[in-house]
DRENFIDO-10942 format. One line per 8 residues: their letters; for each residue x, y, z of N, C-alpha, C. Coordinates in steps of 0.2 Angstrom, whole numbers, plus 2048, in hexadecimal, padded with zeros to 3 digits. Atoms other than C-alpha are relative to their C-alpha. Example, Ala and Ser with C-alpha at 12.3 -4.5 7.8 and 13.67 -1.06 7.14 Angstrom:
! residues 2
as	804 7FA 800 83E 7EA 827 804 806 800; 7FC 7FA 7FF 844 7FB 824 7FC 805 803
//
This chain:
! residues 454
msdrpeat	802 807 7FE 771 C94 D49 7FB 800 7F9; 805 800 806 762 C8E D3A 7FB 804 7FF; 806 7FA 7FF 754 C98 D38 7FA 7F8 803; 804 804 7FD 745 C8D D3F 7FD 7FA 7FC; 802 804 807 73D C86 D2D 805 7F8 801; 7FB 807 801 74E C7B D2C 7FF 7FB 805; 7FF 806 7F9 74F C74 D3E 7F8 7FE 7FF; 806 802 800 73D C70 D3C 7FF 7F9 7F9
avvehals	7FF 804 806 741 C68 D2B 803 7F8 800; 7FB 805 7FF 74F C5D D31 7FA 7FB 804; 804 806 7FB 743 C54 D40 7FA 7FE 7FB; 807 803 804 734 C52 D32 803 7FA 7FC; 7FB 806 805 741 C49 D27 801 7FA 803; 7FE 806 7FB 746 C3E D35 7FA 7FB 800; 806 804 7FB 735 C38 D3C 7FD 7FD 7F6; 801 803 805 730 C36 D28 803 7F9 7FC
harqlgaa	7FD 806 802 73D C2B D25 802 7FA 805; 801 806 7FA 73B C20 D35 7FB 7FC 7FC; 807 804 801 729 C1D D30 800 7FD 7F8; 800 803 804 72E C19 D1F 803 7F9 7FF; 7FA 808 800 73C C0A D24 7FB 7FD 805; 803 806 7FC 72D C03 D2F 7FF 802 809; 7FF 7FD 7F8 72F C0D D41 7F7 7FE 803; 80A 7FE 7FA 71F C09 D4D 800 807 801
aadallve	7FE 7FA 7FE 725 C1A D52 807 803 801; 7FB 7FB 801 731 C28 D53 800 805 803; 800 7F9 7FD 736 C37 D5B 807 804 7FE; 7F9 7FC 800 742 C45 D58 800 804 802; 800 7FA 7FC 74A C51 D61 808 805 7FC; 7FA 7FC 802 756 C60 D5A 802 805 806; 7FC 7F8 7FC 761 C6C D65 803 803 7FF; 7FC 7FB 804 769 C7A D5E 803 803 806
sdgvearv	7FC 7FB 7FC 774 C84 D6B 807 804 7FF; 7FB 7FD 801 781 C91 D6C 800 806 807; 7FF 7FC 7F8 789 C99 D7A 806 805 7FF; 7F9 7FD 7FF 797 CA5 D7F 800 802 808; 7FB 800 7F9 7A3 CA7 D90 805 804 7FF; 7F9 7FB 7FD 7AE CB4 D97 801 7FD 808; 7FE 801 7FA 7B7 CB1 DA6 808 806 801; 7FC 7FB 7FD 7C2 CC1 DAD 802 7FD 807
rdleidfv	7FE 7FF 7FC 7CD CBF DBA 808 804 803; 7FA 7FB 7FC 7D8 CCB DC5 7FF 807 7F7; 802 7FD 804 7CF CD6 DB6 802 7FE 7F8; 7FC 802 807 7D9 CCD DA8 7FC 7FB 7FE; 805 804 803 7CE CC2 D9B 804 7FA 802; 7FB 808 800 7D3 CAF DA0 7FD 7FC 7FC; 7FF 804 805 7C9 CAA D93 7F9 802 7FC; 805 7FE 804 7BC CAB D85 7FE 7F9 7FC
sqarertl	801 806 805 7B1 C9E D7E 7FA 801 7FD; 806 7FF 802 7A4 C9C D72 7FF 7F9 7FD; 800 807 803 79C C8B D6B 7FA 800 7FE; 806 801 801 78D C86 D61 7FF 7F7 800; 801 809 800 787 C73 D60 7F7 800 7FC; 808 800 801 777 C6E D56 801 7F9 7FF; 800 807 7FF 772 C5B D59 7F9 7FB 800; 806 803 800 764 C50 D54 802 7F9 803
girafvad	801 805 7FD 75E C42 D5E 7F9 7FC 7FF; 807 805 804 753 C33 D55 800 7F9 805; 801 804 7FC 74A C28 D5F 7FC 7FB 7FD; 803 805 804 744 C17 D56 7FC 7FC 804; 802 809 7FD 736 C09 D5B 7FE 7FA 7FA; 803 806 803 732 BF9 D56 7FE 7FC 802; 803 806 7FD 726 BEE D57 802 7FA 801; 7FD 807 7FF 727 BDF D61 7FA 7FC 803
akglrsal	805 802 7FD 71B BD2 D67 7FF 801 808; 7FF 801 7FA 721 BD6 D78 7FF 808 803; 800 7F9 7FE 71F BE8 D77 804 805 7FA; 7FC 7FD 804 72B BF5 D6F 809 800 7FF; 7F8 7FF 7FF 73E BF5 D6A 801 805 7FE; 7FD 7F8 803 748 C06 D6B 808 801 7FF; 7FA 7FB 7FF 757 C0F D68 802 807 7FC; 7FF 7F9 801 75E C20 D67 807 800 7FC
tstsdlal	7FB 7FF 802 76A C26 D5C 801 80A 7FE; 803 7F9 7FF 76F C3A D5A 808 800 7FB; 7FC 7FD 803 77A C46 D4E 801 805 7FF; 802 7F8 800 780 C56 D4B 803 802 7F9; 802 7FF 807 780 C54 D38 7FC 7FF 7FC; 807 800 800 771 C59 D34 7FF 801 7F7; 802 803 806 773 C56 D20 7FA 7F9 800; 806 803 7FF 764 C4E D1C 802 7F8 7FE
eavtgmve	7FD 808 800 76D C3D D15 804 7FD 806; 800 801 7FA 775 C3E D25 7FC 7FD 805; 806 801 7FA 765 C3E D2E 7FE 7F8 7FE; 802 807 804 75F C2F D24 804 7FB 801; 7FB 807 7FC 76D C24 D29 7FF 800 807; 800 801 7FB 76C C29 D3A 7F9 7FC 802; 806 802 800 75A C24 D39 800 7F8 7FE; 7FF 807 801 75F C13 D31 802 7FC 807
ealalara	7FE 803 7FA 769 C10 D3E 7FD 7FF 805; 804 800 7FB 75E C14 D4D 7FB 7FA 7FE; 804 804 801 752 C07 D44 805 7F8 802; 7FC 805 7FF 760 BFA D44 800 800 806; 7FF 801 7F7 764 BFD D56 7FA 7FD 803; 806 802 7FE 753 BFB D5B 7FF 7FA 7FF; 801 809 800 750 BEA D53 806 7FB 803; 7FA 805 7FB 761 BE4 D5D 7FE 800 807
taadpvag	802 800 7F9 758 BEA D6D 7FC 7FB 804; 809 805 7FD 74B BE1 D7A 7FA 803 800; 805 7FC 800 73B BE5 D79 7FA 801 808; 803 7FD 7FA 731 BEF D86 7FA 800 800; 806 7FD 801 71F BEF D8A 7FD 805 800; 802 7F8 7FE 71D C01 D91 806 804 7FB; 7FB 7FD 805 72A C08 D83 7FB 805 7FD; 805 7FA 805 722 C16 D77 800 806 802
lpeggfar	802 7F7 7FE 71C C28 D74 7FB 7FE 806; 807 802 7FB 70F C2D D80 7F9 802 7FA; 806 800 804 6FD C2B D7A 7FC 805 800; 806 7FA 800 6F7 C3B D75 804 804 806; 7FD 7FB 7FE 6F6 C4B D7E 807 804 800; 7FA 7FA 801 702 C54 D77 801 808 802; 800 7F8 800 706 C67 D7A 7FC 803 7FB; 802 7FC 806 6F9 C71 D6F 802 806 7FE
eipdlelw	7FD 7F7 800 701 C84 D72 807 7FF 802; 7F9 7FE 7FC 712 C8A D75 7FF 806 802; 802 7F8 7FC 70F C99 D82 808 803 7FF; 7FA 7FC 7FE 71C CA5 D82 801 802 807; 800 801 7F8 723 CA2 D94 805 804 801; 7FA 7FB 800 731 CB1 D91 806 7FC 803; 7FA 805 801 740 CA4 D8E 804 803 7FD; 7FA 7FC 801 74B CB1 D86 7FE 807 7FA
dpadrave	801 7F6 802 74C CC4 D7F 804 7FE 7F7; 7FE 801 805 750 CC2 D6D 808 803 7FF; 7FA 7F9 7FE 75C CD3 D6E 806 7FE 801; 7FA 800 7FD 766 CCB D79 807 7FA 7FC; 7FB 803 806 76E CC0 D6A 806 805 7FD; 7FB 7FB 804 776 CD1 D63 804 802 805; 7FC 7FE 7FC 77F CD3 D74 807 7FF 7FF; 7F9 802 801 792 CD3 D71 803 7FD 806
vevrieca	7FC 807 7FC 79F CC7 D79 804 806 806; 7FD 7FA 7FD 7A6 CD9 D7F 7FD 803 806; 806 7FF 7FA 797 CDD D89 801 7FA 807; 801 804 7FB 797 CCD D94 808 801 804; 7FA 7FE 7FF 7AA CD1 D94 800 803 807; 800 7FB 7FC 7A8 CE0 D9C 7FB 7FF 807; 804 801 7FA 79A CD9 DAA 804 7FB 803; 7FC 805 7FD 7A7 CCD DAE 806 804 805
rraeaaar	7FA 7FE 7FC 7B6 CD8 DB3 7FA 807 805; 801 7FA 7FB 7A9 CE5 DBB 7FE 7FC 806; 802 806 7FA 7A3 CD5 DC7 806 800 803; 7FA 800 7FD 7B6 CD3 DCA 800 805 804; 7FE 7FA 7FE 7B9 CE6 DCD 7FE 801 808; 804 800 7FA 7AB CE7 DDA 803 7FC 807; 7FF 804 7FB 7B0 CD8 DE4 808 801 802; 7FA 7FD 7FD 7C2 CDE DE5 801 807 804
aldprian	801 7FB 7FF 7BF CEE DE8 7FC 801 807; 803 7FE 7FA 7B4 CEA DF7 803 800 808; 7FA 7FE 7FC 7C2 CE7 E03 807 7FD 7FF; 7FB 803 802 7D3 CE3 E03 802 7F9 802; 802 808 7FF 7D0 CD2 E0A 800 7FC 7FC; 803 806 806 7CB CCB DFA 808 801 7FC; 7F9 802 804 7DD CC6 DF2 7FF 800 7FB; 800 803 807 7D7 CBD DE3 7F9 7FD 7FF
segsqass	805 802 802 7CB CB5 DDD 800 7F9 7FB; 7FF 806 805 7C5 CA5 DD1 7FD 803 7FB; 802 7FE 806 7BE CB1 DC6 7F9 802 7FE; 805 7FD 801 7AF CBA DC0 7FE 7FD 7F8; 800 804 806 7A7 CB1 DB1 7F8 801 7FE; 808 7FE 803 797 CB8 DA5 7FF 7FB 7FB; 802 804 807 78F CAC D99 7F8 800 7FE; 808 800 802 77E CAB D8F 801 7F9 7FB
hfhrvvyg	801 808 802 778 C9A D88 7F9 802 7FB; 806 800 804 76A C9A D78 7FF 7FA 7FF; 803 806 801 760 C8B D75 7FB 7FF 7FA; 804 801 802 753 C86 D68 800 7F8 800; 802 806 800 74B C76 D69 7FA 7FD 7FB; 805 801 803 741 C6E D5E 7FD 7F6 801; 800 805 7FF 738 C5E D5F 7FA 7FB 7FC; 806 800 803 72A C53 D57 7FF 7F7 7FF
nsagflgg	7FE 808 7FF 725 C40 D55 7FB 7FD 7FE; 804 804 807 71B C34 D4B 7F9 7FF 803; 806 7FF 7FE 70C C37 D56 7FB 807 800; 802 7F9 803 70A C47 D4D 802 806 805; 7FE 7FA 7FE 712 C53 D59 806 804 7FD; 7F8 7FC 803 71F C61 D52 7FD 806 804; 7FE 7FA 7FE 724 C6F D5D 807 803 800; 7F9 7FC 7FF 731 C7C D61 801 804 804
yesathal	800 7FB 7FA 736 C88 D6E 809 802 7FF; 7F9 7FD 800 746 C94 D71 803 803 806; 800 800 7F9 74E C97 D83 807 804 7FE; 7FA 7FD 7FD 75C CA0 D8A 802 800 807; 7FE 7FF 7FA 766 CA2 D99 807 803 800; 7FB 7FC 7FE 772 CAE DA1 802 802 805; 7FF 803 7F7 77D CAD DAF 806 805 800; 7FA 7FD 7FD 78B CB8 DB7 802 7FE 807
ycepiare	7FE 804 7FB 795 CB0 DC4 806 803 803; 7FA 7FE 7FC 7A3 CB7 DD1 802 7FC 807; 7FF 804 7FA 7AE CAD DDB 805 802 804; 7F8 7FC 7FD 7BB CB9 DE7 803 7FC 805; 7FE 802 7FA 7C6 CB2 DF4 803 804 806; 800 7FC 7FC 7C7 CB9 E03 806 7FD 804; 7F9 803 7FF 7DA CB9 E0D 7FF 803 808; 7FD 7FB 7F9 7DD CBE E21 803 7FA 804
ngamqrdh	7FD 805 7FB 7E9 CB7 E2E 802 7F8 7FC; 7FC 805 802 7F0 CAB E21 7FB 7FA 7FD; 806 803 803 7DE CA3 E1E 7FE 804 7FB; 804 800 806 7D5 CA3 E0E 7F9 7FE 800; 806 801 801 7C3 CA1 E0A 7FD 802 7F9; 801 7FD 807 7BA CA3 DFA 7F9 7FE 800; 809 801 802 7A6 CA4 DF6 7FF 803 7FA; 802 7FC 807 79D CA9 DE7 7F7 802 801
wltihrrm	806 7FD 7FE 78D CB2 DE3 800 7FF 7F7; 801 7FF 808 784 CAF DD0 7F8 802 7FF; 806 7FD 803 776 CB7 DC6 7FC 7FC 7FB; 801 804 807 76C CAD DB9 7F8 802 800; 806 7FF 804 75E CB1 DAD 7FF 7FF 7FA; 801 801 809 755 CB0 D9E 801 804 7FB; 7FF 7F8 800 757 CC1 D9B 806 802 800; 7FB 7FF 7FD 767 CC9 D9B 7FE 808 804
ggledpad	802 7FB 7F8 75E CD9 DA2 7FD 7FE 807; 801 805 7FA 759 CCD DAF 806 801 805; 7FA 802 7FB 769 CCB DB7 802 807 805; 7FF 7FC 7FC 76F CD3 DC6 806 806 7FD; 7FA 7F9 802 77C CE5 DC5 805 7FB 801; 7F9 804 7FE 78C CDC DC3 805 801 806; 7FD 7FE 7F9 794 CE7 DD1 7FA 7FD 802; 804 804 7FA 786 CE1 DDD 802 7F8 7FF
vgrhaaer	7FF 808 802 78A CCF DD5 808 800 804; 7F9 800 7FD 79E CD2 DDB 801 802 808; 801 7FE 7F8 79B CDB DEC 7FD 7FA 804; 805 806 7FC 78D CCF DF1 806 7FA 801; 7FB 805 800 79B CC0 DEC 805 802 807; 7F9 7FF 7FC 7AA CC8 DF6 7FC 800 807; 802 801 7FA 79E CCB E06 800 7FA 802; 803 805 800 79A CBB E04 807 7FB 804
alrrlgar	7FB 804 7FF 7AB CB5 E05 805 802 807; 7FD 7FE 7FA 7B1 CC1 E13 7FE 7FD 807; 804 803 7FA 7A4 CBB E1F 803 7FB 803; 7FD 808 7FB 7AD CA9 E21 805 800 801; 7F8 800 7FD 7BD CB0 E26 800 7FE 806; 800 801 7FB 7C1 CA8 E34 7FA 7FB 804; 804 804 7FF 7B6 C9A E35 803 7F9 803; 7FE 805 7FC 7B9 C8A E40 7FB 7FA 800
rvptcevp	805 808 801 7B1 C78 E42 7FD 803 80A; 805 800 7FA 7A4 C77 E52 801 7FB 803; 801 805 7FB 7A2 C6A E5F 7FA 7FB 7FC; 804 805 803 799 C5A E58 7F7 800 805; 806 7FD 7F9 785 C5E E60 7FB 7FE 7F9; 805 800 804 774 C5C E59 7FC 806 801; 803 7F9 801 76C C6C E55 7FB 803 7FA; 803 7FD 806 760 C76 E48 803 800 7FC
iifdprsa	7FC 7FD 806 766 C78 E38 7FD 804 7FA; 803 7FC 803 761 C87 E2D 804 7FF 7F9; 7FD 800 809 764 C85 E1A 7FE 806 7FD; 800 7F8 805 768 C96 E10 7FC 7FE 7FA; 803 804 808 75D C94 E00 806 7FF 7FA; 7FD 802 805 76D C91 DF5 802 7F7 801; 7FD 808 7FE 771 C81 E00 7F8 7FB 800; 809 804 802 75D C7D E02 7FD 7FD 7FB
rsllshlf	802 803 807 75B C7A DF0 804 7FA 800; 7FE 807 800 765 C6B DF3 7FC 7FB 803; 805 804 7FD 758 C64 DFE 7FB 7FF 7FC; 806 801 804 74C C66 DF0 803 7FB 7FA; 7FD 805 804 758 C5D DE4 800 7F9 802; 801 804 7FD 758 C50 DF0 7FA 7FB 7FE; 806 802 800 746 C4E DF1 7FE 7FE 7F9; 804 802 807 745 C4E DDD 803 7F8 7FF
acvsgyav	7FD 808 802 751 C3D DDE 7FA 7FC 802; 804 804 7FC 743 C36 DE9 7F8 7FF 7FC; 805 7FF 805 733 C3C DDE 801 7FD 7F8; 7FF 802 807 73B C37 DCE 7FC 7FA 7FD; 803 808 804 72F C2A DC5 804 7FA 7FF; 7FC 806 801 73F C1F DC1 802 7FF 806; 800 802 7F8 744 C1F DD4 7FC 7FD 803; 807 803 7FD 733 C1A DD9 7FE 7FB 7FC
yrqmsfla	803 808 803 72F C0B DCC 804 7FD 804; 7FA 804 7FE 741 C04 DD0 801 801 807; 7FD 800 7F9 73E C06 DE2 807 803 803; 7F8 7FC 7FD 74E C12 DE5 7FF 805 804; 803 7F9 7FD 743 C1E DEE 7FD 7FE 805; 804 803 7FB 73F C1D DFF 7F8 805 801; 807 7FB 7FF 72F C28 DFB 7FB 7FD 7FA; 805 804 804 729 C19 DEF 7F9 7FF 804
grigeaia	805 7FF 7FE 718 C17 DF0 7FB 802 807; 803 7FE 7F9 714 C22 DFE 7FB 807 7FF; 804 7FB 801 707 C2E DF4 7FA 800 805; 805 7FD 7F9 6FB C37 E01 802 7FF 806; 7FD 800 7F8 707 C34 E0F 802 807 802; 7FD 7FA 7FC 70E C44 E1C 805 7FC 7FE; 7F9 805 801 721 C40 E16 803 807 801; 7FD 7F9 7FC 725 C54 E1D 7FC 803 805
secvsvld	804 7FC 7FC 71E C61 E29 7FC 803 7FC; 803 7FB 803 711 C6C E24 802 805 7FE; 7FC 7FA 802 71D C7A E22 802 7FF 7F7; 7FE 801 805 721 C71 E11 7FC 7FF 7FB; 805 801 805 719 C73 E00 806 800 7F9; 7FC 7FF 805 723 C6F DF0 7FA 800 7F8; 802 7FD 806 71E C76 DDE 805 7FC 7FA; 7FC 801 804 724 C6F DCD 7FC 805 7FA
dgrrrggl	805 7FC 804 71E C7D DC1 804 801 7FA; 800 7FF 804 721 C7B DAE 801 806 7FD; 801 7FA 804 71A C8A DA8 801 805 805; 7FF 7F8 7FC 722 C97 DB5 803 806 7FA; 7FE 7FC 806 726 CA6 DAA 806 803 802; 7FA 7FC 801 737 CA9 DA6 806 7FC 807; 7FD 808 7FE 73C C98 DB1 805 7FF 7FC; 7FB 801 800 74D C92 DB1 800 7F9 7FC
gsrpfdge	802 806 803 744 C81 DAC 7FB 7FF 7FD; 807 800 803 735 C86 DA3 801 7FF 7F9; 801 802 804 72F C7F D94 7F9 7FE 7FD; 807 802 801 71F C7E D8A 800 7F9 7FF; 801 807 800 722 C6B D87 806 7FD 802; 7FA 804 7FF 72B C5D D8B 804 7FD 7FD; 7FD 805 804 738 C50 D86 7FA 7FB 7FA; 803 806 802 72A C46 D80 7F8 803 7FC
gqptrrtl	806 7FB 802 71E C56 D79 7F9 802 804; 805 7FF 7FD 713 C54 D89 800 809 801; 801 7FC 7FD 70C C64 D8F 803 802 808; 7FD 7FF 7F8 717 C6C D9E 7FC 802 805; 806 7FC 7FB 70D C70 DAD 801 802 806; 7FE 800 7FA 70C C74 DBE 7FC 7FA 806; 801 807 7FC 70C C64 DCB 803 801 807; 7FE 7FF 7FA 70B C66 DDB 802 7F8 803
lvergqlr	7FC 807 7FE 718 C58 DE4 7FF 7FF 807; 803 801 7F8 714 C5B DF8 7FD 806 7FF; 805 7FA 801 707 C67 DFC 7FE 7FE 80B; 802 7FF 7F9 707 C6C E11 804 7F8 803; 7FF 804 7FD 712 C5C E14 7FF 7F8 7FE; 803 808 803 709 C4D E0A 802 800 7FA; 7FC 802 806 712 C46 DFB 7F8 7FF 7FB; 806 802 803 704 C48 DEC 802 7FE 7F8
sylldtys	7FE 803 806 70D C44 DDE 806 7FE 7FE; 7FA 803 800 71D C3D DD6 802 804 7FA; 801 7FD 808 726 C45 DC5 7FF 7FB 7FE; 801 806 804 723 C3A DB7 801 803 7F8; 800 7FF 808 726 C38 DA3 7FD 7FB 800; 803 803 803 71D C2D D99 803 7F8 802; 7FD 806 7FE 728 C1D D9D 7FE 7FF 806; 7FF 800 7F8 72A C21 DB0 7F7 7FD 801
grklglas	807 802 7FC 717 C22 DB2 7FC 7FA 7FC; 802 806 802 713 C13 DA7 800 7F9 807; 7FD 803 7FB 71D C0A DB4 7FB 800 807; 804 7FE 7F8 712 C10 DC2 7FA 801 800; 807 800 7FF 701 C0F DB9 7FE 808 800; 800 7F9 800 702 C24 DB9 802 801 7FA; 7FE 7F9 807 702 C33 DAC 806 802 802; 7FA 7FD 801 711 C3C DA7 800 807 803
tgnaarga	801 7F9 7FD 712 C4D DB1 804 805 7FA; 7FC 7FD 807 71A C54 DA0 808 801 805; 7F8 7FF 7FE 72B C52 DA8 807 7FA 7FC; 7FA 803 806 735 C49 D9A 805 804 800; 7F9 7FC 803 747 C4F D9A 802 7FB 7FB; 7FB 806 804 751 C49 D8B 804 806 7FE; 7FE 7FF 804 75F C4F D84 800 7FF 7F6; 801 803 808 763 C4E D6F 803 7F7 800
ssapsvgp	7FC 809 7FF 76F C3D D74 7FC 7FC 805; 802 806 7FB 764 C36 D82 7F7 7FF 7FF; 807 803 7FF 753 C2E D84 7FD 806 805; 803 7F9 7FC 746 C38 D8E 801 7FB 807; 7FE 802 7F9 749 C36 DA1 7FB 807 806; 804 7FB 7FB 740 C40 DB0 804 805 803; 7FC 7F9 7FC 745 C52 DB5 7FB 803 802; 803 7FB 7FD 73F C5F DBF 800 806 7FA
tnlslepg	803 7F9 802 738 C70 DB7 802 805 804; 7FE 7FA 7FA 738 C7F DC3 7FC 7FC 807; 803 804 7FA 738 C74 DD3 802 806 805; 801 7FC 7FD 735 C80 DE1 7FD 7FE 808; 804 803 7FB 731 C7E DF4 7FC 807 804; 804 7FA 800 723 C8B DF9 802 805 807; 7FF 7FC 7FB 729 C9A E04 7FB 800 805; 805 7FE 7F9 724 C9D E16 800 80A 801
sasleeiv	801 7F9 7FF 722 CAF E1D 805 802 804; 7FA 7FC 7FB 731 CB1 E29 808 803 7FB; 7FB 7FE 802 743 CBA E23 805 7FA 804; 7FC 807 7FF 752 CAD E23 804 805 809; 7FC 7FC 7FB 758 CBD E31 7FB 7FD 806; 805 801 7FC 748 CB9 E3B 800 7F7 802; 7FD 807 7FF 74C CA6 E39 804 800 805; 7FB 7FF 7FD 75D CA9 E40 7FE 801 809
aatprgll	803 7FC 7F9 756 CB3 E4F 7FB 7FB 804; 804 805 7FC 74A CA5 E53 805 7FA 802; 7FE 806 7FE 756 C97 E56 806 802 804; 7FC 7FD 7FC 760 C97 E66 807 7FE 800; 7F8 804 803 770 C8C E5F 7FD 7FC 7FB; 800 805 807 771 C84 E4F 806 804 7FA; 7FD 7FB 807 77A C87 E3E 7FD 801 7FA; 802 7FE 808 777 C90 E2F 803 7FD 7F9
vteligqg	7FC 803 805 77C C86 E20 801 804 7FA; 7FE 7FD 806 784 C91 E11 801 7FC 7FA; 7FC 805 806 78C C83 E07 801 7F9 803; 801 809 7FE 78B C70 E06 805 7FD 7FC; 7FC 802 805 798 C66 DFF 800 7F7 801; 802 806 802 797 C53 DF9 7F9 7FF 7FF; 806 804 805 789 C48 DF3 7FE 7FC 804; 804 807 7FB 784 C3D E03 7FA 801 802
fnpvtgdy	806 7FF 7FB 774 C3B E03 7FE 7F9 7F9; 803 806 804 76A C2B DFD 7F9 7FC 800; 806 7FF 7FF 758 C29 DF7 7FC 7FB 803; 805 805 7FE 755 C18 DFB 7FF 801 807; 7FE 802 7F7 75A C1A E0E 7FB 806 804; 7FF 7F7 7FE 758 C2D E10 805 802 805; 7FA 7FD 7FE 768 C2C E17 804 807 7FE; 7FB 7F9 804 771 C3E E15 804 802 807
srgaagfw	7F8 7FD 7FC 782 C44 E1B 803 805 7FB; 7FC 7FB 806 78B C53 E12 803 805 804; 7FE 7FC 7FE 797 C5C E15 7FE 809 800; 807 7FA 7FE 792 C70 E1B 806 807 801; 7FC 7FC 7FD 799 C81 E1E 7FB 807 801; 805 7FD 7FD 78F C90 E26 801 804 805; 801 7FC 7F8 78B C99 E37 7FD 7FD 804; 803 801 7F8 78B C96 E48 7FB 804 801
ieggaiah	805 7FB 7FC 77B C9D E50 802 7FD 808; 802 800 7F9 77B CA0 E62 7FD 805 804; 805 7FB 802 76E CA8 E69 7FC 805 7FD; 803 7FC 805 764 CAD E5C 804 806 7FB; 7FC 7FB 808 773 CB5 E51 805 7FD 800; 7FB 804 802 782 CB0 E49 806 803 803; 7F9 7FE 7FA 791 CAF E53 806 7FF 7FC; 7FB 801 803 79F CA8 E47 7FD 7FA 7F9
pveevtia	800 807 804 7A2 C9E E37 801 7FA 801; 7FE 807 7FE 7A3 C8B E35 801 7FF 7FA; 7FE 804 802 7AD C81 E2C 802 7F8 800; 7FC 807 7FD 7B1 C6E E2A 7FC 7FD 804; 804 804 7FD 7A2 C66 E30 7FB 7FC 7FC; 805 806 803 794 C58 E2B 7FB 802 804; 803 800 7FF 784 C5B E2D 7FC 7FA 7FD; 804 806 802 779 C4A E2E 7F9 7FF 802
gnfgemlr	80A 803 7FE 765 C42 E30 801 7FD 7FB; 805 804 804 75A C38 E27 7FC 806 7FE; 802 7FC 806 754 C41 E17 7F7 7FF 803; 807 800 7FE 742 C3C E1D 7FE 805 806; 800 7FE 7FB 744 C41 E2E 7FF 809 7FF; 801 7F8 803 749 C53 E28 7FB 802 7FE; 804 7FB 804 73B C57 E1E 7FA 800 804; 807 801 7FB 72F C51 E2D 802 806 806
avdavgrd	7FD 7FB 7FD 73A C5E E37 800 807 7FE; 7FF 7F9 802 73A C6D E2E 7FA 802 801; 802 7FB 7FB 733 C7A E3A 800 808 7FD; 801 7F8 804 736 C8A E2E 804 800 7FB; 7FD 800 806 737 C8F E1F 7FF 808 7FE; 7FE 7FA 802 73D CA0 E19 7FA 804 7F8; 803 7FF 804 735 CAC E0D 804 804 7FB; 7FA 7FF 804 746 CAE E03 800 7FE 7FA
llwlgsia	801 805 804 740 CA4 DF5 808 802 7FB; 7FD 7FA 805 74F CA6 DE7 803 7FC 7FC; 7FE 803 807 753 CA0 DD6 806 802 7FC; 7F7 800 804 764 C9C DD1 801 7F8 7FC; 800 806 804 75F C8C DC4 7F9 7FD 800; 806 804 802 750 C81 DC2 7FE 7FE 807; 801 803 7F9 74F C7C DD5 802 804 805; 7FD 7F7 7FB 74D C8C DE2 7FB 7FC 806
spsvrvar	803 802 7F9 749 C8B DF4 801 807 806; 7FF 7FD 7FC 747 C96 E02 805 7FF 806; 7FB 803 7FA 751 C95 E13 7FB 7FA 804; 802 805 7FD 74C C87 E1B 802 7FC 807; 7FE 802 7FC 74D C82 E2E 7FE 7F8 802; 801 807 7FD 74F C6E E34 801 800 807; 7FF 7FF 7F8 74C C6D E46 805 7FC 803; 7F8 805 7FD 75A C60 E4A 801 7FC 7FD
mtvags	7FD 805 806 767 C57 E41 807 801 805; 7F8 7FF 7FE 778 C52 E46 806 805 7FB; 7F9 7FB 804 787 C5E E43 807 7FD 804; 7F9 803 800 798 C53 E42 806 807 801; 7FA 7FA 7FE 7A6 C60 E48 808 7FD 805; 7FA 802 7FC 7B5 C5E E54 7FE 7FC 804
//
């Protein structure tokens, strides 16, 4: 990658030229990324890939009596003459768009410091691709060695991606930061009596040294696949549903879709206009924290230069806040929460940083033991959720619970309910908070849902 002064100079040149051409305001985002991935299957190298990308996005605003006209252009050619041409194109496109009375940059409040959030380790750049191949091989070998019923796999994959972001705007903000994401993934296939089941395990961290041991990843993935052998459907019924941490994080993804400022101001969320209301049980407290050290969604400032922060969304069941960027905040008469998400080729929108459900005190095993009859969900299939009505229906797999104990694996069922009612029916939250991305949850039990089976 280029050194930092070059990246900064490109952004400064774009902003300077936009002002010279009469832009009322402008911002520029330069994203540099490079990564390496290696996948092994049956100990043979399936593929190795390396990629490097540099993209500059330029957003220009032109004044109009009715507001600001805006447009965005992007380029991977960072020669100054090419950047100059893209700025000119952005302004020409902006003049052809309709004016928007709430468009524009934030009115101050930009990040004043760039704290060290432990988003990467510079030493990881020197790690050779052969090391990643060996990690994938170790995970694959451990999975296959655990049990003769592990007959095949979809492969084991190791990856590292490094990013640099430089953002500046005509209001005087200019800042940058670097980050990395490392992951190791294993997906074995178990076979018994002609039936096959697959499952996987993943470890992910900002630093390579924070990843789980490859052999542990392979063994855990194999154990998960083996325990699904003999799965069957269950009769249609209404029972408590326990979501394990991997599946429960999807519930927070659905909640985010309902608290995004864009969904709220467009009236595309059943939570629109409900700040201060009880929308969930007292077991539910949800936090978005952009300053979590080492967090996979952490960053010192958002896509508009606003400082990231800790936002309490739900407190003991009460809705306290939405997640907002500048535009959606203006639409709702509220301030940005520092959640502007933006790629170099796209305008800002709202995105979570590190979104999590506050853990409870019980273990997953204790929650299962306290459930006389129900379903433990370990995998969800499909996207059956409507944020306007709250209607929820997903394919599911997992384990049937009888007498407070796991009875047998389950597959080919559908779980259904209304998301608002599900939030109010949460009656147990585990202590097993699991971070496998920027959204995390512990185990969650919903007191009653419909299971559609045989």
